[in-house]
mmCIF file of the N, C-alpha and C atoms, coordinates in Angstrom:
data_MODEL
# 
_entry.id   MODEL 
# 
loop_
_atom_site.group_PDB 
_atom_site.id 
_atom_site.type_symbol 
_atom_site.label_atom_id 
_atom_site.label_alt_id 
_atom_site.label_comp_id 
_atom_site.label_asym_id 
_atom_site.label_entity_id 
_atom_site.label_seq_id 
_atom_site.pdbx_PDB_ins_code 
_atom_site.Cartn_x 
_atom_site.Cartn_y 
_atom_site.Cartn_z 
_atom_site.occupancy 
_atom_site.B_iso_or_equiv 
_atom_site.pdbx_formal_charge 
_atom_site.auth_seq_id 
_atom_site.auth_comp_id 
_atom_site.auth_asym_id 
_atom_site.auth_atom_id 
_atom_site.pdbx_PDB_model_num 
ATOM 1   N N  . UNK A 1 1  ? 106.069 98.881  131.176 1.00 0.00 ? 1  UNK A N  1 
ATOM 2   C CA . UNK A 1 1  ? 106.482 99.086  129.799 1.00 0.00 ? 1  UNK A CA 1 
ATOM 3   C C  . UNK A 1 1  ? 106.062 100.503 129.394 1.00 0.00 ? 1  UNK A C  1 
ATOM 4   N N  . UNK A 1 2  ? 107.017 101.272 128.954 1.00 0.00 ? 2  UNK A N  1 
ATOM 5   C CA . UNK A 1 2  ? 106.689 102.631 128.542 1.00 0.00 ? 2  UNK A CA 1 
ATOM 6   C C  . UNK A 1 2  ? 106.189 102.651 127.094 1.00 0.00 ? 2  UNK A C  1 
ATOM 7   N N  . UNK A 1 3  ? 105.736 103.808 126.670 1.00 0.00 ? 3  UNK A N  1 
ATOM 8   C CA . UNK A 1 3  ? 105.109 103.953 125.346 1.00 0.00 ? 3  UNK A CA 1 
ATOM 9   C C  . UNK A 1 3  ? 106.068 103.628 124.202 1.00 0.00 ? 3  UNK A C  1 
ATOM 10  N N  . UNK A 1 4  ? 107.310 104.087 124.284 1.00 0.00 ? 4  UNK A N  1 
ATOM 11  C CA . UNK A 1 4  ? 108.281 103.829 123.213 1.00 0.00 ? 4  UNK A CA 1 
ATOM 12  C C  . UNK A 1 4  ? 108.581 102.341 123.071 1.00 0.00 ? 4  UNK A C  1 
ATOM 13  N N  . UNK A 1 5  ? 108.732 101.676 124.189 1.00 0.00 ? 5  UNK A N  1 
ATOM 14  C CA . UNK A 1 5  ? 108.993 100.243 124.144 1.00 0.00 ? 5  UNK A CA 1 
ATOM 15  C C  . UNK A 1 5  ? 107.785 99.493  123.574 1.00 0.00 ? 5  UNK A C  1 
ATOM 16  N N  . UNK A 1 6  ? 106.603 99.905  123.974 1.00 0.00 ? 6  UNK A N  1 
ATOM 17  C CA . UNK A 1 6  ? 105.384 99.296  123.447 1.00 0.00 ? 6  UNK A CA 1 
ATOM 18  C C  . UNK A 1 6  ? 105.303 99.455  121.929 1.00 0.00 ? 6  UNK A C  1 
ATOM 19  N N  . UNK A 1 7  ? 105.619 100.638 121.418 1.00 0.00 ? 7  UNK A N  1 
ATOM 20  C CA . UNK A 1 7  ? 105.573 100.877 119.974 1.00 0.00 ? 7  UNK A CA 1 
ATOM 21  C C  . UNK A 1 7  ? 106.603 100.034 119.227 1.00 0.00 ? 7  UNK A C  1 
ATOM 22  N N  . UNK A 1 8  ? 107.786 99.860  119.783 1.00 0.00 ? 8  UNK A N  1 
ATOM 23  C CA . UNK A 1 8  ? 108.808 99.014  119.155 1.00 0.00 ? 8  UNK A CA 1 
ATOM 24  C C  . UNK A 1 8  ? 108.327 97.562  119.087 1.00 0.00 ? 8  UNK A C  1 
ATOM 25  N N  . UNK A 1 9  ? 107.739 97.076  120.167 1.00 0.00 ? 9  UNK A N  1 
ATOM 26  C CA . UNK A 1 9  ? 107.217 95.709  120.184 1.00 0.00 ? 9  UNK A CA 1 
ATOM 27  C C  . UNK A 1 9  ? 106.070 95.566  119.186 1.00 0.00 ? 9  UNK A C  1 
ATOM 28  N N  . UNK A 1 10 ? 105.186 96.542  119.137 1.00 0.00 ? 10 UNK A N  1 
ATOM 29  C CA . UNK A 1 10 ? 104.053 96.508  118.215 1.00 0.00 ? 10 UNK A CA 1 
ATOM 30  C C  . UNK A 1 10 ? 104.527 96.455  116.763 1.00 0.00 ? 10 UNK A C  1 
ATOM 31  N N  . UNK A 1 11 ? 105.528 97.216  116.429 1.00 0.00 ? 11 UNK A N  1 
ATOM 32  C CA . UNK A 1 11 ? 106.070 97.218  115.072 1.00 0.00 ? 11 UNK A CA 1 
ATOM 33  C C  . UNK A 1 11 ? 106.664 95.856  114.726 1.00 0.00 ? 11 UNK A C  1 
ATOM 34  N N  . UNK A 1 12 ? 107.409 95.257  115.653 1.00 0.00 ? 12 UNK A N  1 
ATOM 35  C CA . UNK A 1 12 ? 107.996 93.936  115.399 1.00 0.00 ? 12 UNK A CA 1 
ATOM 36  C C  . UNK A 1 12 ? 106.923 92.871  115.243 1.00 0.00 ? 12 UNK A C  1 
ATOM 37  N N  . UNK A 1 13 ? 105.892 92.925  116.076 1.00 0.00 ? 13 UNK A N  1 
ATOM 38  C CA . UNK A 1 13 ? 104.803 91.949  115.994 1.00 0.00 ? 13 UNK A CA 1 
ATOM 39  C C  . UNK A 1 13 ? 104.052 92.094  114.672 1.00 0.00 ? 13 UNK A C  1 
ATOM 40  N N  . UNK A 1 14 ? 103.758 93.325  114.267 1.00 0.00 ? 14 UNK A N  1 
ATOM 41  C CA . UNK A 1 14 ? 103.065 93.544  112.996 1.00 0.00 ? 14 UNK A CA 1 
ATOM 42  C C  . UNK A 1 14 ? 103.899 93.059  111.815 1.00 0.00 ? 14 UNK A C  1 
ATOM 43  N N  . UNK A 1 15 ? 105.192 93.237  111.864 1.00 0.00 ? 15 UNK A N  1 
ATOM 44  C CA . UNK A 1 15 ? 106.060 92.767  110.785 1.00 0.00 ? 15 UNK A CA 1 
ATOM 45  C C  . UNK A 1 15 ? 106.019 91.251  110.687 1.00 0.00 ? 15 UNK A C  1 
ATOM 46  N N  . UNK A 1 16 ? 105.972 90.576  111.817 1.00 0.00 ? 16 UNK A N  1 
ATOM 47  C CA . UNK A 1 16 ? 105.899 89.107  111.805 1.00 0.00 ? 16 UNK A CA 1 
ATOM 48  C C  . UNK A 1 16 ? 104.532 88.623  111.328 1.00 0.00 ? 16 UNK A C  1 
ATOM 49  N N  . UNK A 1 17 ? 103.489 89.291  111.750 1.00 0.00 ? 17 UNK A N  1 
ATOM 50  C CA . UNK A 1 17 ? 102.141 88.916  111.310 1.00 0.00 ? 17 UNK A CA 1 
ATOM 51  C C  . UNK A 1 17 ? 102.004 89.099  109.798 1.00 0.00 ? 17 UNK A C  1 
ATOM 52  N N  . UNK A 1 18 ? 102.624 90.130  109.262 1.00 0.00 ? 18 UNK A N  1 
ATOM 53  C CA . UNK A 1 18 ? 102.550 90.392  107.825 1.00 0.00 ? 18 UNK A CA 1 
ATOM 54  C C  . UNK A 1 18 ? 103.184 89.271  107.007 1.00 0.00 ? 18 UNK A C  1 
ATOM 55  N N  . UNK A 1 19 ? 104.092 88.511  107.599 1.00 0.00 ? 19 UNK A N  1 
ATOM 56  C CA . UNK A 1 19 ? 104.761 87.421  106.888 1.00 0.00 ? 19 UNK A CA 1 
ATOM 57  C C  . UNK A 1 19 ? 103.968 86.118  106.926 1.00 0.00 ? 19 UNK A C  1 
ATOM 58  N N  . UNK A 1 20 ? 102.912 86.027  107.720 1.00 0.00 ? 20 UNK A N  1 
ATOM 59  C CA . UNK A 1 20 ? 102.180 84.768  107.872 1.00 0.00 ? 20 UNK A CA 1 
ATOM 60  C C  . UNK A 1 20 ? 101.580 84.221  106.579 1.00 0.00 ? 20 UNK A C  1 
ATOM 61  N N  . UNK A 1 21 ? 100.938 85.030  105.719 1.00 0.00 ? 21 UNK A N  1 
ATOM 62  C CA . UNK A 1 21 ? 100.395 84.450  104.481 1.00 0.00 ? 21 UNK A CA 1 
ATOM 63  C C  . UNK A 1 21 ? 101.479 83.829  103.604 1.00 0.00 ? 21 UNK A C  1 
ATOM 64  N N  . UNK A 1 22 ? 102.635 84.464  103.531 1.00 0.00 ? 22 UNK A N  1 
ATOM 65  C CA . UNK A 1 22 ? 103.731 83.926  102.744 1.00 0.00 ? 22 UNK A CA 1 
ATOM 66  C C  . UNK A 1 22 ? 104.226 82.612  103.340 1.00 0.00 ? 22 UNK A C  1 
ATOM 67  N N  . UNK A 1 23 ? 104.304 82.538  104.649 1.00 0.00 ? 23 UNK A N  1 
ATOM 68  C CA . UNK A 1 23 ? 104.735 81.312  105.318 1.00 0.00 ? 23 UNK A CA 1 
ATOM 69  C C  . UNK A 1 23 ? 103.712 80.204  105.085 1.00 0.00 ? 23 UNK A C  1 
ATOM 70  N N  . UNK A 1 24 ? 102.420 80.532  105.203 1.00 0.00 ? 24 UNK A N  1 
ATOM 71  C CA . UNK A 1 24 ? 101.370 79.534  104.977 1.00 0.00 ? 24 UNK A CA 1 
ATOM 72  C C  . UNK A 1 24 ? 101.411 79.017  103.540 1.00 0.00 ? 24 UNK A C  1 
ATOM 73  N N  . UNK A 1 25 ? 101.595 79.926  102.580 1.00 0.00 ? 25 UNK A N  1 
ATOM 74  C CA . UNK A 1 25 ? 101.684 79.519  101.184 1.00 0.00 ? 25 UNK A CA 1 
ATOM 75  C C  . UNK A 1 25 ? 102.882 78.620  100.922 1.00 0.00 ? 25 UNK A C  1 
ATOM 76  N N  . UNK A 1 26 ? 104.006 78.968  101.518 1.00 0.00 ? 26 UNK A N  1 
ATOM 77  C CA . UNK A 1 26 ? 105.216 78.165  101.331 1.00 0.00 ? 26 UNK A CA 1 
ATOM 78  C C  . UNK A 1 26 ? 105.039 76.764  101.918 1.00 0.00 ? 26 UNK A C  1 
ATOM 79  N N  . UNK A 1 27 ? 104.460 76.672  103.112 1.00 0.00 ? 27 UNK A N  1 
ATOM 80  C CA . UNK A 1 27 ? 104.228 75.366  103.739 1.00 0.00 ? 27 UNK A CA 1 
ATOM 81  C C  . UNK A 1 27 ? 103.284 74.533  102.871 1.00 0.00 ? 27 UNK A C  1 
ATOM 82  N N  . UNK A 1 28 ? 102.174 75.136  102.434 1.00 0.00 ? 28 UNK A N  1 
ATOM 83  C CA . UNK A 1 28 ? 101.198 74.412  101.632 1.00 0.00 ? 28 UNK A CA 1 
ATOM 84  C C  . UNK A 1 28 ? 101.833 73.914  100.330 1.00 0.00 ? 28 UNK A C  1 
ATOM 85  N N  . UNK A 1 29 ? 102.589 74.784  99.657  1.00 0.00 ? 29 UNK A N  1 
ATOM 86  C CA . UNK A 1 29 ? 103.196 74.394  98.382  1.00 0.00 ? 29 UNK A CA 1 
ATOM 87  C C  . UNK A 1 29 ? 104.301 73.362  98.575  1.00 0.00 ? 29 UNK A C  1 
ATOM 88  N N  . UNK A 1 30 ? 105.007 73.395  99.700  1.00 0.00 ? 30 UNK A N  1 
ATOM 89  C CA . UNK A 1 30 ? 106.021 72.374  99.961  1.00 0.00 ? 30 UNK A CA 1 
ATOM 90  C C  . UNK A 1 30 ? 105.380 71.018  100.218 1.00 0.00 ? 30 UNK A C  1 
ATOM 91  N N  . UNK A 1 31 ? 104.266 71.010  100.930 1.00 0.00 ? 31 UNK A N  1 
ATOM 92  C CA . UNK A 1 31 ? 103.606 69.744  101.244 1.00 0.00 ? 31 UNK A CA 1 
ATOM 93  C C  . UNK A 1 31 ? 102.934 69.154  100.011 1.00 0.00 ? 31 UNK A C  1 
ATOM 94  N N  . UNK A 1 32 ? 102.240 69.968  99.241  1.00 0.00 ? 32 UNK A N  1 
ATOM 95  C CA . UNK A 1 32 ? 101.461 69.473  98.111  1.00 0.00 ? 32 UNK A CA 1 
ATOM 96  C C  . UNK A 1 32 ? 102.156 69.663  96.763  1.00 0.00 ? 32 UNK A C  1 
ATOM 97  N N  . UNK A 1 33 ? 103.396 70.096  96.755  1.00 0.00 ? 33 UNK A N  1 
ATOM 98  C CA . UNK A 1 33 ? 104.214 70.142  95.555  1.00 0.00 ? 33 UNK A CA 1 
ATOM 99  C C  . UNK A 1 33 ? 103.685 71.008  94.426  1.00 0.00 ? 33 UNK A C  1 
ATOM 100 N N  . UNK A 1 34 ? 103.284 72.223  94.732  1.00 0.00 ? 34 UNK A N  1 
ATOM 101 C CA . UNK A 1 34 ? 102.742 73.100  93.701  1.00 0.00 ? 34 UNK A CA 1 
ATOM 102 C C  . UNK A 1 34 ? 103.750 74.126  93.195  1.00 0.00 ? 34 UNK A C  1 
ATOM 103 N N  . UNK A 1 35 ? 105.008 73.975  93.491  1.00 0.00 ? 35 UNK A N  1 
ATOM 104 C CA . UNK A 1 35 ? 106.022 74.858  92.916  1.00 0.00 ? 35 UNK A CA 1 
ATOM 105 C C  . UNK A 1 35 ? 106.310 76.117  93.717  1.00 0.00 ? 35 UNK A C  1 
ATOM 106 N N  . UNK A 1 36 ? 106.869 77.098  92.997  1.00 0.00 ? 36 UNK A N  1 
ATOM 107 C CA . UNK A 1 36 ? 107.306 78.337  93.639  1.00 0.00 ? 36 UNK A CA 1 
ATOM 108 C C  . UNK A 1 36 ? 106.127 79.255  93.952  1.00 0.00 ? 36 UNK A C  1 
ATOM 109 N N  . UNK A 1 37 ? 106.346 80.137  94.917  1.00 0.00 ? 37 UNK A N  1 
ATOM 110 C CA . UNK A 1 37 ? 105.320 81.101  95.295  1.00 0.00 ? 37 UNK A CA 1 
ATOM 111 C C  . UNK A 1 37 ? 105.206 82.215  94.256  1.00 0.00 ? 37 UNK A C  1 
ATOM 112 N N  . UNK A 1 38 ? 103.982 82.613  93.925  1.00 0.00 ? 38 UNK A N  1 
ATOM 113 C CA . UNK A 1 38 ? 103.818 83.757  93.022  1.00 0.00 ? 38 UNK A CA 1 
ATOM 114 C C  . UNK A 1 38 ? 104.061 85.060  93.781  1.00 0.00 ? 38 UNK A C  1 
ATOM 115 N N  . UNK A 1 39 ? 104.344 86.132  93.071  1.00 0.00 ? 39 UNK A N  1 
ATOM 116 C CA . UNK A 1 39 ? 104.529 87.418  93.760  1.00 0.00 ? 39 UNK A CA 1 
ATOM 117 C C  . UNK A 1 39 ? 103.197 87.951  94.285  1.00 0.00 ? 39 UNK A C  1 
ATOM 118 N N  . UNK A 1 40 ? 103.267 88.779  95.309  1.00 0.00 ? 40 UNK A N  1 
ATOM 119 C CA . UNK A 1 40 ? 102.087 89.439  95.860  1.00 0.00 ? 40 UNK A CA 1 
ATOM 120 C C  . UNK A 1 40 ? 101.638 90.519  94.884  1.00 0.00 ? 40 UNK A C  1 
ATOM 121 N N  . UNK A 1 41 ? 100.345 90.548  94.588  1.00 0.00 ? 41 UNK A N  1 
ATOM 122 C CA . UNK A 1 41 ? 99.777  91.550  93.682  1.00 0.00 ? 41 UNK A CA 1 
ATOM 123 C C  . UNK A 1 41 ? 99.172  92.671  94.525  1.00 0.00 ? 41 UNK A C  1 
ATOM 124 N N  . UNK A 1 42 ? 99.790  93.839  94.498  1.00 0.00 ? 42 UNK A N  1 
ATOM 125 C CA . UNK A 1 42 ? 99.327  94.967  95.316  1.00 0.00 ? 42 UNK A CA 1 
ATOM 126 C C  . UNK A 1 42 ? 97.948  95.471  94.893  1.00 0.00 ? 42 UNK A C  1 
ATOM 127 N N  . UNK A 1 43 ? 97.511  95.145  93.686  1.00 0.00 ? 43 UNK A N  1 
ATOM 128 C CA . UNK A 1 43 ? 96.203  95.583  93.198  1.00 0.00 ? 43 UNK A CA 1 
ATOM 129 C C  . UNK A 1 43 ? 95.068  94.688  93.695  1.00 0.00 ? 43 UNK A C  1 
ATOM 130 N N  . UNK A 1 44 ? 95.398  93.520  94.231  1.00 0.00 ? 44 UNK A N  1 
ATOM 131 C CA . UNK A 1 44 ? 94.387  92.573  94.721  1.00 0.00 ? 44 UNK A CA 1 
ATOM 132 C C  . UNK A 1 44 ? 94.282  92.660  96.239  1.00 0.00 ? 44 UNK A C  1 
ATOM 133 N N  . UNK A 1 45 ? 93.196  92.114  96.776  1.00 0.00 ? 45 UNK A N  1 
ATOM 134 C CA . UNK A 1 45 ? 92.996  92.157  98.223  1.00 0.00 ? 45 UNK A CA 1 
ATOM 135 C C  . UNK A 1 45 ? 93.720  90.993  98.910  1.00 0.00 ? 45 UNK A C  1 
ATOM 136 N N  . UNK A 1 46 ? 93.645  90.993  100.231 1.00 0.00 ? 46 UNK A N  1 
ATOM 137 C CA . UNK A 1 46 ? 94.347  90.013  101.062 1.00 0.00 ? 46 UNK A CA 1 
ATOM 138 C C  . UNK A 1 46 ? 93.921  88.589  100.734 1.00 0.00 ? 46 UNK A C  1 
ATOM 139 N N  . UNK A 1 47 ? 92.602  88.367  100.592 1.00 0.00 ? 47 UNK A N  1 
ATOM 140 C CA . UNK A 1 47 ? 92.110  87.012  100.355 1.00 0.00 ? 47 UNK A CA 1 
ATOM 141 C C  . UNK A 1 47 ? 92.546  86.493  98.985  1.00 0.00 ? 47 UNK A C  1 
ATOM 142 N N  . UNK A 1 48 ? 92.579  87.350  97.986  1.00 0.00 ? 48 UNK A N  1 
ATOM 143 C CA . UNK A 1 48 ? 93.027  86.907  96.659  1.00 0.00 ? 48 UNK A CA 1 
ATOM 144 C C  . UNK A 1 48 ? 94.506  86.554  96.688  1.00 0.00 ? 48 UNK A C  1 
ATOM 145 N N  . UNK A 1 49 ? 95.310  87.360  97.347  1.00 0.00 ? 49 UNK A N  1 
ATOM 146 C CA . UNK A 1 49 ? 96.739  87.065  97.435  1.00 0.00 ? 49 UNK A CA 1 
ATOM 147 C C  . UNK A 1 49 ? 96.993  85.791  98.223  1.00 0.00 ? 49 UNK A C  1 
ATOM 148 N N  . UNK A 1 50 ? 96.263  85.569  99.308  1.00 0.00 ? 50 UNK A N  1 
ATOM 149 C CA . UNK A 1 50 ? 96.426  84.335  100.074 1.00 0.00 ? 50 UNK A CA 1 
ATOM 150 C C  . UNK A 1 50 ? 96.014  83.140  99.233  1.00 0.00 ? 50 UNK A C  1 
ATOM 151 N N  . UNK A 1 51 ? 94.918  83.258  98.500  1.00 0.00 ? 51 UNK A N  1 
ATOM 152 C CA . UNK A 1 51 ? 94.484  82.173  97.616  1.00 0.00 ? 51 UNK A CA 1 
ATOM 153 C C  . UNK A 1 51 ? 95.533  81.885  96.550  1.00 0.00 ? 51 UNK A C  1 
ATOM 154 N N  . UNK A 1 52 ? 96.140  82.922  96.008  1.00 0.00 ? 52 UNK A N  1 
ATOM 155 C CA . UNK A 1 52 ? 97.189  82.741  95.003  1.00 0.00 ? 52 UNK A CA 1 
ATOM 156 C C  . UNK A 1 52 ? 98.410  82.052  95.609  1.00 0.00 ? 52 UNK A C  1 
ATOM 157 N N  . UNK A 1 53 ? 98.769  82.434  96.828  1.00 0.00 ? 53 UNK A N  1 
ATOM 158 C CA . UNK A 1 53 ? 99.901  81.795  97.493  1.00 0.00 ? 53 UNK A CA 1 
ATOM 159 C C  . UNK A 1 53 ? 99.634  80.314  97.741  1.00 0.00 ? 53 UNK A C  1 
ATOM 160 N N  . UNK A 1 54 ? 98.377  79.976  97.979  1.00 0.00 ? 54 UNK A N  1 
ATOM 161 C CA . UNK A 1 54 ? 98.016  78.583  98.206  1.00 0.00 ? 54 UNK A CA 1 
ATOM 162 C C  . UNK A 1 54 ? 97.835  77.822  96.900  1.00 0.00 ? 54 UNK A C  1 
ATOM 163 N N  . UNK A 1 55 ? 97.802  78.536  95.769  1.00 0.00 ? 55 UNK A N  1 
ATOM 164 C CA . UNK A 1 55 ? 97.678  77.884  94.474  1.00 0.00 ? 55 UNK A CA 1 
ATOM 165 C C  . UNK A 1 55 ? 96.271  77.875  93.913  1.00 0.00 ? 55 UNK A C  1 
ATOM 166 N N  . UNK A 1 56 ? 95.359  78.637  94.500  1.00 0.00 ? 56 UNK A N  1 
ATOM 167 C CA . UNK A 1 56 ? 93.970  78.655  94.060  1.00 0.00 ? 56 UNK A CA 1 
ATOM 168 C C  . UNK A 1 56 ? 93.509  80.040  93.622  1.00 0.00 ? 56 UNK A C  1 
ATOM 169 N N  . UNK A 1 57 ? 94.419  80.904  93.219  1.00 0.00 ? 57 UNK A N  1 
ATOM 170 C CA . UNK A 1 57 ? 94.079  82.269  92.838  1.00 0.00 ? 57 UNK A CA 1 
ATOM 171 C C  . UNK A 1 57 ? 93.214  82.370  91.606  1.00 0.00 ? 57 UNK A C  1 
ATOM 172 N N  . UNK A 1 58 ? 93.252  81.356  90.738  1.00 0.00 ? 58 UNK A N  1 
ATOM 173 C CA . UNK A 1 58 ? 92.438  81.378  89.526  1.00 0.00 ? 58 UNK A CA 1 
ATOM 174 C C  . UNK A 1 58 ? 91.029  80.840  89.744  1.00 0.00 ? 58 UNK A C  1 
ATOM 175 N N  . UNK A 1 59 ? 90.742  80.329  90.932  1.00 0.00 ? 59 UNK A N  1 
ATOM 176 C CA . UNK A 1 59 ? 89.423  79.784  91.263  1.00 0.00 ? 59 UNK A CA 1 
ATOM 177 C C  . UNK A 1 59 ? 88.620  80.863  92.005  1.00 0.00 ? 59 UNK A C  1 
ATOM 178 N N  . UNK A 1 60 ? 87.691  81.522  91.292  1.00 0.00 ? 60 UNK A N  1 
ATOM 179 C CA . UNK A 1 60 ? 86.935  82.640  91.869  1.00 0.00 ? 60 UNK A CA 1 
ATOM 180 C C  . UNK A 1 60 ? 86.112  82.209  93.082  1.00 0.00 ? 60 UNK A C  1 
ATOM 181 N N  . UNK A 1 61 ? 85.581  81.001  93.047  1.00 0.00 ? 61 UNK A N  1 
ATOM 182 C CA . UNK A 1 61 ? 84.802  80.506  94.179  1.00 0.00 ? 61 UNK A CA 1 
ATOM 183 C C  . UNK A 1 61 ? 85.645  80.359  95.435  1.00 0.00 ? 61 UNK A C  1 
ATOM 184 N N  . UNK A 1 62 ? 86.861  79.858  95.271  1.00 0.00 ? 62 UNK A N  1 
ATOM 185 C CA . UNK A 1 62 ? 87.756  79.703  96.416  1.00 0.00 ? 62 UNK A CA 1 
ATOM 186 C C  . UNK A 1 62 ? 88.160  81.058  96.973  1.00 0.00 ? 62 UNK A C  1 
ATOM 187 N N  . UNK A 1 63 ? 88.412  82.017  96.081  1.00 0.00 ? 63 UNK A N  1 
ATOM 188 C CA . UNK A 1 63 ? 88.785  83.373  96.531  1.00 0.00 ? 63 UNK A CA 1 
ATOM 189 C C  . UNK A 1 63 ? 87.646  83.972  97.349  1.00 0.00 ? 63 UNK A C  1 
ATOM 190 N N  . UNK A 1 64 ? 86.417  83.821  96.888  1.00 0.00 ? 64 UNK A N  1 
ATOM 191 C CA . UNK A 1 64 ? 85.258  84.335  97.631  1.00 0.00 ? 64 UNK A CA 1 
ATOM 192 C C  . UNK A 1 64 ? 85.103  83.617  98.968  1.00 0.00 ? 64 UNK A C  1 
ATOM 193 N N  . UNK A 1 65 ? 85.330  82.306  98.978  1.00 0.00 ? 65 UNK A N  1 
ATOM 194 C CA . UNK A 1 65 ? 85.260  81.544  100.225 1.00 0.00 ? 65 UNK A CA 1 
ATOM 195 C C  . UNK A 1 65 ? 86.306  82.034  101.221 1.00 0.00 ? 65 UNK A C  1 
ATOM 196 N N  . UNK A 1 66 ? 87.524  82.283  100.742 1.00 0.00 ? 66 UNK A N  1 
ATOM 197 C CA . UNK A 1 66 ? 88.570  82.809  101.622 1.00 0.00 ? 66 UNK A CA 1 
ATOM 198 C C  . UNK A 1 66 ? 88.211  84.196  102.126 1.00 0.00 ? 66 UNK A C  1 
ATOM 199 N N  . UNK A 1 67 ? 87.613  85.010  101.265 1.00 0.00 ? 67 UNK A N  1 
ATOM 200 C CA . UNK A 1 67 ? 87.199  86.358  101.660 1.00 0.00 ? 67 UNK A CA 1 
ATOM 201 C C  . UNK A 1 67 ? 86.182  86.268  102.814 1.00 0.00 ? 67 UNK A C  1 
ATOM 202 N N  . UNK A 1 68 ? 85.207  85.384  102.673 1.00 0.00 ? 68 UNK A N  1 
ATOM 203 C CA . UNK A 1 68 ? 84.204  85.190  103.714 1.00 0.00 ? 68 UNK A CA 1 
ATOM 204 C C  . UNK A 1 68 ? 84.847  84.647  104.993 1.00 0.00 ? 68 UNK A C  1 
ATOM 205 N N  . UNK A 1 69 ? 85.705  83.643  104.855 1.00 0.00 ? 69 UNK A N  1 
ATOM 206 C CA . UNK A 1 69 ? 86.360  83.027  106.005 1.00 0.00 ? 69 UNK A CA 1 
ATOM 207 C C  . UNK A 1 69 ? 87.191  84.058  106.770 1.00 0.00 ? 69 UNK A C  1 
ATOM 208 N N  . UNK A 1 70 ? 87.979  84.844  106.039 1.00 0.00 ? 70 UNK A N  1 
ATOM 209 C CA . UNK A 1 70 ? 88.836  85.838  106.691 1.00 0.00 ? 70 UNK A CA 1 
ATOM 210 C C  . UNK A 1 70 ? 87.995  86.926  107.346 1.00 0.00 ? 70 UNK A C  1 
ATOM 211 N N  . UNK A 1 71 ? 86.891  87.316  106.712 1.00 0.00 ? 71 UNK A N  1 
ATOM 212 C CA . UNK A 1 71 ? 86.012  88.318  107.300 1.00 0.00 ? 71 UNK A CA 1 
ATOM 213 C C  . UNK A 1 71 ? 85.405  87.833  108.605 1.00 0.00 ? 71 UNK A C  1 
ATOM 214 N N  . UNK A 1 72 ? 84.976  86.594  108.620 1.00 0.00 ? 72 UNK A N  1 
ATOM 215 C CA . UNK A 1 72 ? 84.336  86.033  109.824 1.00 0.00 ? 72 UNK A CA 1 
ATOM 216 C C  . UNK A 1 72 ? 85.355  85.832  110.942 1.00 0.00 ? 72 UNK A C  1 
ATOM 217 N N  . UNK A 1 73 ? 86.549  85.389  110.618 1.00 0.00 ? 73 UNK A N  1 
ATOM 218 C CA . UNK A 1 73 ? 87.512  85.008  111.644 1.00 0.00 ? 73 UNK A CA 1 
ATOM 219 C C  . UNK A 1 73 ? 88.540  86.070  111.990 1.00 0.00 ? 73 UNK A C  1 
ATOM 220 N N  . UNK A 1 74 ? 88.370  87.244  111.514 1.00 0.00 ? 74 UNK A N  1 
ATOM 221 C CA . UNK A 1 74 ? 89.308  88.315  111.848 1.00 0.00 ? 74 UNK A CA 1 
ATOM 222 C C  . UNK A 1 74 ? 88.910  89.039  113.066 1.00 0.00 ? 74 UNK A C  1 
# 
């Protein structure tokens, strides 16, 4: 695999990984019936946006827990 091909694959993989929080939020909200997904807030961090997608963005304790979880498991 040459460098150009590797970069094309890397870009496609990163684009798919970037969609995972939205997919997780959609699955969670479909299963537990919490309605439509909120928009991503560019001013907030990854853990806050993921918590909001899951329906717990207003719970500061849950946001902190997600922040810790994501930090440990990244």
